[in-house]
PDB file of N, CA, C and O in Angstrom:
ATOM      1  N   MET A   1     103.655 134.922 111.962  1.00  0.00           N
ATOM      2  CA  MET A   1     103.466 134.491 110.406  1.00  0.00           C
ATOM      3  C   MET A   1     102.687 133.406 110.224  1.00  0.00           C
ATOM      4  O   MET A   1     102.979 132.437 110.924  1.00  0.00           O
ATOM      5  N   GLY A   2     101.574 133.268 109.316  1.00  0.00           N
ATOM      6  CA  GLY A   2     100.501 132.444 109.427  1.00  0.00           C
ATOM      7  C   GLY A   2     100.931 131.251 108.097  1.00  0.00           C
ATOM      8  O   GLY A   2     100.070 130.563 107.550  1.00  0.00           O
ATOM      9  N   GLY A   3     102.402 131.192 107.743  1.00  0.00           N
ATOM     10  CA  GLY A   3     102.644 130.319 106.639  1.00  0.00           C
ATOM     11  C   GLY A   3     102.422 128.689 107.065  1.00  0.00           C
ATOM     12  O   GLY A   3     102.502 128.413 108.262  1.00  0.00           O
ATOM     13  N   ARG A   4     102.165 127.702 106.167  1.00  0.00           N
ATOM     14  CA  ARG A   4     101.900 126.394 106.670  1.00  0.00           C
ATOM     15  C   ARG A   4     103.147 125.793 106.237  1.00  0.00           C
ATOM     16  O   ARG A   4     103.578 126.204 105.160  1.00  0.00           O
ATOM     17  N   LYS A   5     103.943 124.743 106.962  1.00  0.00           N
ATOM     18  CA  LYS A   5     104.763 124.133 106.075  1.00  0.00           C
ATOM     19  C   LYS A   5     104.064 123.200 105.542  1.00  0.00           C
ATOM     20  O   LYS A   5     103.160 122.614 106.138  1.00  0.00           O
ATOM     21  N   LYS A   6     104.631 122.835 103.645  1.00  0.00           N
ATOM     22  CA  LYS A   6     103.860 122.389 102.768  1.00  0.00           C
ATOM     23  C   LYS A   6     104.348 120.422 102.993  1.00  0.00           C
ATOM     24  O   LYS A   6     105.466 119.935 102.826  1.00  0.00           O
ATOM     25  N   THR A   7     103.136 119.740 103.381  1.00  0.00           N
ATOM     26  CA  THR A   7     103.916 118.635 103.300  1.00  0.00           C
ATOM     27  C   THR A   7     103.727 117.632 102.519  1.00  0.00           C
ATOM     28  O   THR A   7     102.618 117.197 102.209  1.00  0.00           O
ATOM     29  N   ALA A   8     105.390 116.957 101.943  1.00  0.00           N
ATOM     30  CA  ALA A   8     105.403 116.317 100.724  1.00  0.00           C
ATOM     31  C   ALA A   8     104.461 115.103 100.381  1.00  0.00           C
ATOM     32  O   ALA A   8     103.905 114.430 101.249  1.00  0.00           O
ATOM     33  N   TRP A   9     104.376 114.955  99.429  1.00  0.00           N
ATOM     34  CA  TRP A   9     103.227 113.567  99.333  1.00  0.00           C
ATOM     35  C   TRP A   9     103.954 112.283  99.559  1.00  0.00           C
ATOM     36  O   TRP A   9     105.084 112.352  99.076  1.00  0.00           O
ATOM     37  N   LEU A  10     103.715 111.200 100.093  1.00  0.00           N
ATOM     38  CA  LEU A  10     103.722 109.796 100.229  1.00  0.00           C
ATOM     39  C   LEU A  10     103.421 108.913  99.397  1.00  0.00           C
ATOM     40  O   LEU A  10     102.367 108.327  99.641  1.00  0.00           O
ATOM     41  N   PRO A  11     104.149 108.507  98.205  1.00  0.00           N
ATOM     42  CA  PRO A  11     103.505 107.321  97.466  1.00  0.00           C
ATOM     43  C   PRO A  11     103.515 105.844  97.923  1.00  0.00           C
ATOM     44  O   PRO A  11     104.445 105.231  98.449  1.00  0.00           O
ATOM     45  N   PRO A  12     102.799 105.592  97.739  1.00  0.00           N
ATOM     46  CA  PRO A  12     103.076 103.896  98.179  1.00  0.00           C
ATOM     47  C   PRO A  12     104.145 103.354  97.271  1.00  0.00           C
ATOM     48  O   PRO A  12     104.441 103.624  96.107  1.00  0.00           O
ATOM     49  N   ILE A  13     104.707 102.386  98.274  1.00  0.00           N
ATOM     50  CA  ILE A  13     105.785 101.358  97.815  1.00  0.00           C
ATOM     51  C   ILE A  13     105.414 100.888  96.421  1.00  0.00           C
ATOM     52  O   ILE A  13     104.185 100.847  96.389  1.00  0.00           O
ATOM     53  N   GLY A  14     106.052 100.420  94.957  1.00  0.00           N
ATOM     54  CA  GLY A  14     105.300 100.098  94.217  1.00  0.00           C
ATOM     55  C   GLY A  14     104.774 100.570  92.864  1.00  0.00           C
ATOM     56  O   GLY A  14     104.733 100.003  91.772  1.00  0.00           O
ATOM     57  N   SER A  15     104.183 102.408  93.478  1.00  0.00           N
ATOM     58  CA  SER A  15     103.887 102.811  92.934  1.00  0.00           C
ATOM     59  C   SER A  15     104.628 103.927  91.722  1.00  0.00           C
ATOM     60  O   SER A  15     105.805 104.090  92.045  1.00  0.00           O
ATOM     61  N   VAL A  16     104.428 104.380  90.993  1.00  0.00           N
ATOM     62  CA  VAL A  16     104.730 104.978  89.717  1.00  0.00           C
ATOM     63  C   VAL A  16     103.962 106.174  89.755  1.00  0.00           C
ATOM     64  O   VAL A  16     102.766 106.428  89.607  1.00  0.00           O
ATOM     65  N   ALA A  17     105.235 106.999  90.053  1.00  0.00           N
ATOM     66  CA  ALA A  17     105.741 109.161  89.685  1.00  0.00           C
ATOM     67  C   ALA A  17     106.202 109.274  89.724  1.00  0.00           C
ATOM     68  O   ALA A  17     107.091 108.578  90.215  1.00  0.00           O
ATOM     69  N   THR A  18     106.316 110.690  89.102  1.00  0.00           N
ATOM     70  CA  THR A  18     107.028 111.837  88.407  1.00  0.00           C
ATOM     71  C   THR A  18     108.249 112.154  89.152  1.00  0.00           C
ATOM     72  O   THR A  18     108.114 112.525  90.318  1.00  0.00           O
ATOM     73  N   TYR A  19     109.459 112.057  88.628  1.00  0.00           N
ATOM     74  CA  TYR A  19     110.426 112.694  89.638  1.00  0.00           C
ATOM     75  C   TYR A  19     110.863 114.213  89.107  1.00  0.00           C
ATOM     76  O   TYR A  19     111.616 114.309  88.138  1.00  0.00           O
ATOM     77  N   VAL A  20     110.433 115.209  89.683  1.00  0.00           N
ATOM     78  CA  VAL A  20     110.833 116.605  89.159  1.00  0.00           C
ATOM     79  C   VAL A  20     112.221 116.889  89.483  1.00  0.00           C
ATOM     80  O   VAL A  20     112.460 117.324  90.609  1.00  0.00           O
ATOM     81  N   GLY A  21     113.273 116.685  88.570  1.00  0.00           N
ATOM     82  CA  GLY A  21     114.228 117.393  89.281  1.00  0.00           C
ATOM     83  C   GLY A  21     115.108 118.274  88.534  1.00  0.00           C
ATOM     84  O   GLY A  21     114.735 118.431  87.372  1.00  0.00           O
ATOM     85  N   ARG A  22     116.315 118.984  88.904  1.00  0.00           N
ATOM     86  CA  ARG A  22     116.288 120.378  88.801  1.00  0.00           C
ATOM     87  C   ARG A  22     117.388 120.189  87.583  1.00  0.00           C
ATOM     88  O   ARG A  22     117.571 121.170  86.862  1.00  0.00           O
ATOM     89  N   SER A  23     118.201 118.862  87.290  1.00  0.00           N
ATOM     90  CA  SER A  23     118.953 118.676  86.179  1.00  0.00           C
ATOM     91  C   SER A  23     118.625 119.216  85.232  1.00  0.00           C
ATOM     92  O   SER A  23     117.406 119.382  85.279  1.00  0.00           O
ATOM     93  N   SER A  24     119.214 119.756  84.008  1.00  0.00           N
ATOM     94  CA  SER A  24     118.958 120.224  83.104  1.00  0.00           C
ATOM     95  C   SER A  24     119.105 118.891  82.151  1.00  0.00           C
ATOM     96  O   SER A  24     118.347 118.735  81.194  1.00  0.00           O
ATOM     97  N   ARG A  25     120.070 117.999  82.457  1.00  0.00           N
ATOM     98  CA  ARG A  25     120.291 116.843  81.503  1.00  0.00           C
ATOM     99  C   ARG A  25     119.442 115.620  81.239  1.00  0.00           C
ATOM    100  O   ARG A  25     119.551 114.654  80.484  1.00  0.00           O
ATOM    101  N   MET A  26     118.092 116.218  82.608  1.00  0.00           N
ATOM    102  CA  MET A  26     117.040 115.275  82.308  1.00  0.00           C
ATOM    103  C   MET A  26     115.747 116.068  81.163  1.00  0.00           C
ATOM    104  O   MET A  26     115.469 117.266  81.105  1.00  0.00           O
ATOM    105  N   THR A  27     115.149 114.934  80.357  1.00  0.00           N
ATOM    106  CA  THR A  27     114.241 115.195  79.908  1.00  0.00           C
ATOM    107  C   THR A  27     112.809 116.159  80.189  1.00  0.00           C
ATOM    108  O   THR A  27     111.789 115.690  80.694  1.00  0.00           O
ATOM    109  N   LYS A  28     112.960 117.570  79.759  1.00  0.00           N
ATOM    110  CA  LYS A  28     111.920 118.382  80.427  1.00  0.00           C
ATOM    111  C   LYS A  28     111.866 118.307  81.682  1.00  0.00           C
ATOM    112  O   LYS A  28     110.816 118.585  82.261  1.00  0.00           O
ATOM    113  N   GLY A  29     113.092 117.880  82.427  1.00  0.00           N
ATOM    114  CA  GLY A  29     113.230 118.506  83.596  1.00  0.00           C
ATOM    115  C   GLY A  29     112.233 117.265  84.472  1.00  0.00           C
ATOM    116  O   GLY A  29     112.498 117.208  85.673  1.00  0.00           O
ATOM    117  N   ALA A  30     111.440 116.561  84.115  1.00  0.00           N
ATOM    118  CA  ALA A  30     110.718 115.179  84.701  1.00  0.00           C
ATOM    119  C   ALA A  30     111.207 113.745  83.891  1.00  0.00           C
ATOM    120  O   ALA A  30     111.804 113.544  82.834  1.00  0.00           O
ATOM    121  N   TYR A  31     110.534 112.706  85.138  1.00  0.00           N
ATOM    122  CA  TYR A  31     111.243 111.585  84.886  1.00  0.00           C
ATOM    123  C   TYR A  31     110.668 110.742  85.602  1.00  0.00           C
ATOM    124  O   TYR A  31     110.802 110.716  86.825  1.00  0.00           O
ATOM    125  N   ASN A  32     109.852 109.830  84.853  1.00  0.00           N
ATOM    126  CA  ASN A  32     108.954 108.940  85.592  1.00  0.00           C
ATOM    127  C   ASN A  32     109.832 107.660  86.171  1.00  0.00           C
ATOM    128  O   ASN A  32     110.570 106.967  85.471  1.00  0.00           O
ATOM    129  N   VAL A  33     109.579 107.466  87.748  1.00  0.00           N
ATOM    130  CA  VAL A  33     110.379 106.209  88.327  1.00  0.00           C
ATOM    131  C   VAL A  33     109.485 105.296  88.804  1.00  0.00           C
ATOM    132  O   VAL A  33     108.335 105.697  88.625  1.00  0.00           O
ATOM    133  N   ARG A  34     109.549 104.146  89.382  1.00  0.00           N
ATOM    134  CA  ARG A  34     108.722 103.546  90.316  1.00  0.00           C
ATOM    135  C   ARG A  34     109.449 103.417  91.664  1.00  0.00           C
ATOM    136  O   ARG A  34     110.676 103.372  91.754  1.00  0.00           O
ATOM    137  N   ILE A  35     108.543 103.356  92.779  1.00  0.00           N
ATOM    138  CA  ILE A  35     108.938 103.511  93.993  1.00  0.00           C
ATOM    139  C   ILE A  35     109.235 102.340  94.314  1.00  0.00           C
ATOM    140  O   ILE A  35     108.361 101.495  94.126  1.00  0.00           O
ATOM    141  N   VAL A  36     110.614 101.879  94.929  1.00  0.00           N
ATOM    142  CA  VAL A  36     111.317 101.305  94.950  1.00  0.00           C
ATOM    143  C   VAL A  36     111.039 100.806  97.190  1.00  0.00           C
ATOM    144  O   VAL A  36     110.400  99.847  97.624  1.00  0.00           O
ATOM    145  N   ALA A  37     111.678 101.721  97.900  1.00  0.00           N
ATOM    146  CA  ALA A  37     111.440 101.890  99.387  1.00  0.00           C
ATOM    147  C   ALA A  37     111.354 103.339  99.777  1.00  0.00           C
ATOM    148  O   ALA A  37     111.368 104.320  99.034  1.00  0.00           O
ATOM    149  N   GLU A  38     111.246 103.272 101.330  1.00  0.00           N
ATOM    150  CA  GLU A  38     111.474 104.699 101.767  1.00  0.00           C
ATOM    151  C   GLU A  38     112.740 104.269 102.761  1.00  0.00           C
ATOM    152  O   GLU A  38     112.864 103.393 103.618  1.00  0.00           O
ATOM    153  N   ALA A  39     113.689 105.386 102.196  1.00  0.00           N
ATOM    154  CA  ALA A  39     115.165 105.588 102.783  1.00  0.00           C
ATOM    155  C   ALA A  39     114.892 106.692 103.986  1.00  0.00           C
ATOM    156  O   ALA A  39     113.872 107.240 104.404  1.00  0.00           O
ATOM    157  N   CYS A  40     116.264 106.754 104.334  1.00  0.00           N
ATOM    158  CA  CYS A  40     116.201 107.665 105.792  1.00  0.00           C
ATOM    159  C   CYS A  40     116.143 109.582 105.146  1.00  0.00           C
ATOM    160  O   CYS A  40     116.280 109.953 103.980  1.00  0.00           O
ATOM    161  N   SER A  41     115.915 110.395 106.301  1.00  0.00           N
ATOM    162  CA  SER A  41     115.805 111.550 105.947  1.00  0.00           C
ATOM    163  C   SER A  41     115.024 112.063 104.879  1.00  0.00           C
ATOM    164  O   SER A  41     115.315 113.178 104.447  1.00  0.00           O
ATOM    165  N   GLY A  42     113.942 111.340 104.314  1.00  0.00           N
ATOM    166  CA  GLY A  42     112.729 111.865 103.452  1.00  0.00           C
ATOM    167  C   GLY A  42     113.443 111.640 102.316  1.00  0.00           C
ATOM    168  O   GLY A  42     113.339 112.625 101.584  1.00  0.00           O
ATOM    169  N   ARG A  43     113.975 110.972 101.941  1.00  0.00           N
ATOM    170  CA  ARG A  43     114.686 110.223 100.474  1.00  0.00           C
ATOM    171  C   ARG A  43     113.387 108.851 100.251  1.00  0.00           C
ATOM    172  O   ARG A  43     112.661 108.317 101.089  1.00  0.00           O
ATOM    173  N   MET A  44     113.494 108.674  99.074  1.00  0.00           N
ATOM    174  CA  MET A  44     112.638 107.518  98.495  1.00  0.00           C
ATOM    175  C   MET A  44     113.808 106.951  97.591  1.00  0.00           C
ATOM    176  O   MET A  44     114.367 107.646  96.743  1.00  0.00           O
ATOM    177  N   VAL A  45     114.249 105.140  97.936  1.00  0.00           N
ATOM    178  CA  VAL A  45     114.895 104.648  96.751  1.00  0.00           C
ATOM    179  C   VAL A  45     113.472 104.320  95.723  1.00  0.00           C
ATOM    180  O   VAL A  45     112.296 104.078  95.997  1.00  0.00           O
ATOM    181  N   VAL A  46     114.223 104.444  94.442  1.00  0.00           N
ATOM    182  CA  VAL A  46     113.628 104.581  92.870  1.00  0.00           C
ATOM    183  C   VAL A  46     114.366 104.030  91.924  1.00  0.00           C
ATOM    184  O   VAL A  46     115.583 104.175  91.817  1.00  0.00           O
ATOM    185  N   GLU A  47     113.383 103.126  90.925  1.00  0.00           N
ATOM    186  CA  GLU A  47     113.874 102.714  90.052  1.00  0.00           C
ATOM    187  C   GLU A  47     113.323 103.312  88.894  1.00  0.00           C
ATOM    188  O   GLU A  47     112.117 103.514  88.755  1.00  0.00           O
ATOM    189  N   GLY A  48     114.566 103.720  87.705  1.00  0.00           N
ATOM    190  CA  GLY A  48     114.085 104.574  86.287  1.00  0.00           C
ATOM    191  C   GLY A  48     114.999 103.598  85.637  1.00  0.00           C
ATOM    192  O   GLY A  48     115.741 102.685  85.998  1.00  0.00           O
ATOM    193  N   ILE A  49     114.493 104.399  84.082  1.00  0.00           N
ATOM    194  CA  ILE A  49     115.306 103.558  83.326  1.00  0.00           C
ATOM    195  C   ILE A  49     117.146 104.684  83.100  1.00  0.00           C
ATOM    196  O   ILE A  49     117.199 105.912  83.180  1.00  0.00           O
ATOM    197  N   GLY A  50     117.891 104.110  82.934  1.00  0.00           N
ATOM    198  CA  GLY A  50     119.453 104.918  82.967  1.00  0.00           C
ATOM    199  C   GLY A  50     119.267 104.958  81.574  1.00  0.00           C
ATOM    200  O   GLY A  50     118.417 104.507  80.807  1.00  0.00           O
ATOM    201  N   ARG A  51     120.750 105.914  81.405  1.00  0.00           N
ATOM    202  CA  ARG A  51     121.140 106.344  80.567  1.00  0.00           C
ATOM    203  C   ARG A  51     121.449 105.327  78.933  1.00  0.00           C
ATOM    204  O   ARG A  51     121.399 105.417  77.707  1.00  0.00           O
ATOM    205  N   ASN A  52     121.715 104.564  79.849  1.00  0.00           N
ATOM    206  CA  ASN A  52     122.200 103.236  78.668  1.00  0.00           C
ATOM    207  C   ASN A  52     121.185 102.336  78.358  1.00  0.00           C
ATOM    208  O   ASN A  52     121.411 101.350  77.657  1.00  0.00           O
ATOM    209  N   GLY A  53     119.698 102.672  78.979  1.00  0.00           N
ATOM    210  CA  GLY A  53     118.870 101.625  78.782  1.00  0.00           C
ATOM    211  C   GLY A  53     118.419 100.557  79.915  1.00  0.00           C
ATOM    212  O   GLY A  53     117.469  99.774  79.890  1.00  0.00           O
ATOM    213  N   CYS A  54     119.109 100.709  80.623  1.00  0.00           N
ATOM    214  CA  CYS A  54     119.022  99.802  82.012  1.00  0.00           C
ATOM    215  C   CYS A  54     118.507 100.424  82.961  1.00  0.00           C
ATOM    216  O   CYS A  54     118.373 101.647  82.918  1.00  0.00           O
ATOM    217  N   VAL A  55     118.016  99.475  84.290  1.00  0.00           N
ATOM    218  CA  VAL A  55     116.996 100.148  85.195  1.00  0.00           C
ATOM    219  C   VAL A  55     118.170 100.424  85.907  1.00  0.00           C
ATOM    220  O   VAL A  55     119.255  99.847  85.982  1.00  0.00           O
ATOM    221  N   ALA A  56     117.554 101.773  86.580  1.00  0.00           N
ATOM    222  CA  ALA A  56     119.144 101.554  87.367  1.00  0.00           C
ATOM    223  C   ALA A  56     118.357 102.538  88.664  1.00  0.00           C
ATOM    224  O   ALA A  56     117.331 103.214  88.592  1.00  0.00           O
ATOM    225  N   ARG A  57     119.116 102.346  89.616  1.00  0.00           N
ATOM    226  CA  ARG A  57     118.192 102.238  91.365  1.00  0.00           C
ATOM    227  C   ARG A  57     119.089 103.836  91.778  1.00  0.00           C
ATOM    228  O   ARG A  57     120.311 103.952  91.681  1.00  0.00           O
ATOM    229  N   PHE A  58     118.336 104.721  92.145  1.00  0.00           N
ATOM    230  CA  PHE A  58     118.988 106.044  93.105  1.00  0.00           C
ATOM    231  C   PHE A  58     117.804 106.423  93.964  1.00  0.00           C
ATOM    232  O   PHE A  58     116.623 106.105  93.825  1.00  0.00           O
ATOM    233  N   THR A  59     118.443 107.251  94.977  1.00  0.00           N
ATOM    234  CA  THR A  59     117.856 107.864  95.695  1.00  0.00           C
ATOM    235  C   THR A  59     117.549 109.361  95.592  1.00  0.00           C
ATOM    236  O   THR A  59     118.346 110.133  95.059  1.00  0.00           O
ATOM    237  N   ILE A  60     116.697 109.651  95.970  1.00  0.00           N
ATOM    238  CA  ILE A  60     115.914 111.394  95.574  1.00  0.00           C
ATOM    239  C   ILE A  60     115.178 111.653  97.365  1.00  0.00           C
ATOM    240  O   ILE A  60     114.918 111.024  98.391  1.00  0.00           O
ATOM    241  N   LYS A  61     115.126 112.850  96.853  1.00  0.00           N
ATOM    242  CA  LYS A  61     114.170 113.945  97.898  1.00  0.00           C
ATOM    243  C   LYS A  61     112.549 113.677  97.943  1.00  0.00           C
ATOM    244  O   LYS A  61     111.836 113.992  96.990  1.00  0.00           O
ATOM    245  N   ARG A  62     112.185 113.247  98.781  1.00  0.00           N
ATOM    246  CA  ARG A  62     110.604 112.657  98.577  1.00  0.00           C
ATOM    247  C   ARG A  62     110.018 113.890  98.380  1.00  0.00           C
ATOM    248  O   ARG A  62     108.908 113.818  97.853  1.00  0.00           O
ATOM    249  N   GLU A  63     110.462 115.136  98.670  1.00  0.00           N
ATOM    250  CA  GLU A  63     109.934 116.637  98.385  1.00  0.00           C
ATOM    251  C   GLU A  63     109.855 116.670  96.353  1.00  0.00           C
ATOM    252  O   GLU A  63     109.032 117.205  95.611  1.00  0.00           O
ATOM    253  N   ASN A  64     110.746 116.081  96.131  1.00  0.00           N
ATOM    254  CA  ASN A  64     110.897 116.118  94.470  1.00  0.00           C
ATOM    255  C   ASN A  64     109.781 115.128  93.701  1.00  0.00           C
ATOM    256  O   ASN A  64     109.725 114.989  92.479  1.00  0.00           O
ATOM    257  N   LEU A  65     109.237 114.721  94.304  1.00  0.00           N
ATOM    258  CA  LEU A  65     108.238 113.645  93.570  1.00  0.00           C
ATOM    259  C   LEU A  65     106.603 114.428  93.572  1.00  0.00           C
ATOM    260  O   LEU A  65     106.276 115.494  94.093  1.00  0.00           O
ATOM    261  N   ALA A  66     105.690 113.345  92.702  1.00  0.00           N
ATOM    262  CA  ALA A  66     104.444 114.176  92.477  1.00  0.00           C
ATOM    263  C   ALA A  66     103.897 113.042  91.503  1.00  0.00           C
ATOM    264  O   ALA A  66     104.357 112.536  90.480  1.00  0.00           O
ATOM    265  N   PRO A  67     102.753 112.851  92.219  1.00  0.00           N
ATOM    266  CA  PRO A  67     101.973 111.925  91.536  1.00  0.00           C
ATOM    267  C   PRO A  67     102.092 112.042  89.835  1.00  0.00           C
ATOM    268  O   PRO A  67     102.629 113.067  89.414  1.00  0.00           O
ATOM    269  N   LEU A  68     101.603 111.011  88.813  1.00  0.00           N
ATOM    270  CA  LEU A  68     101.644 110.817  87.814  1.00  0.00           C
ATOM    271  C   LEU A  68     100.706 111.901  86.980  1.00  0.00           C
ATOM    272  O   LEU A  68      99.722 111.970  87.716  1.00  0.00           O
ATOM    273  N   GLN A  69     100.508 112.593  86.105  1.00  0.00           N
ATOM    274  CA  GLN A  69      99.383 113.224  85.519  1.00  0.00           C
ATOM    275  C   GLN A  69      98.009 112.062  85.042  1.00  0.00           C
ATOM    276  O   GLN A  69      98.151 110.974  84.482  1.00  0.00           O
ATOM    277  N   PRO A  70      96.509 112.819  85.543  1.00  0.00           N
ATOM    278  CA  PRO A  70      95.779 112.173  85.274  1.00  0.00           C
ATOM    279  C   PRO A  70      95.251 111.136  83.621  1.00  0.00           C
ATOM    280  O   PRO A  70      94.982 111.787  82.612  1.00  0.00           O
ATOM    281  N   GLY A  71      95.198 110.037  83.594  1.00  0.00           N
ATOM    282  CA  GLY A  71      94.934 109.607  82.525  1.00  0.00           C
ATOM    283  C   GLY A  71      96.361 109.053  82.024  1.00  0.00           C
ATOM    284  O   GLY A  71      96.223 108.319  81.046  1.00  0.00           O
ATOM    285  N   LEU A  72      97.807 109.227  82.475  1.00  0.00           N
ATOM    286  CA  LEU A  72      98.607 108.925  81.619  1.00  0.00           C
ATOM    287  C   LEU A  72      99.187 107.214  81.604  1.00  0.00           C
ATOM    288  O   LEU A  72      99.979 106.843  80.738  1.00  0.00           O
ATOM    289  N   PHE A  73      98.703 106.338  82.609  1.00  0.00           N
ATOM    290  CA  PHE A  73      98.628 105.021  82.765  1.00  0.00           C
ATOM    291  C   PHE A  73      97.748 104.205  83.183  1.00  0.00           C
ATOM    292  O   PHE A  73      97.916 103.133  83.765  1.00  0.00           O
ATOM    293  N   ASP A  74      96.361 104.963  82.740  1.00  0.00           N
ATOM    294  CA  ASP A  74      95.104 104.667  83.068  1.00  0.00           C
ATOM    295  C   ASP A  74      94.541 103.258  82.263  1.00  0.00           C
ATOM    296  O   ASP A  74      93.396 102.850  82.460  1.00  0.00           O
TER     297      ASP A  74
END
C-alpha cells in the first residue's frame, strides 16, 4: 500500500497558530493560540483566551495545529 504518513506541522515556539479542535463549544471549531513549548508524545503547550477572558494554558496534540490563514496578522 503506497500511503505515506502525513507529517504534522511543527510551529516554532512563540508563533501564533490555529488550533482546529473537535469540540462543538469552540467558535467555528478553530481557535487562535500562541505556542509556548513542546511537550512529550507529539503535544504542544499553548496559550489562548479562556472563557472568562483570561489567558489560559493548555496542552493539545500537534496534529490539530495549522498555520494561520495568509494575511490574518500581516
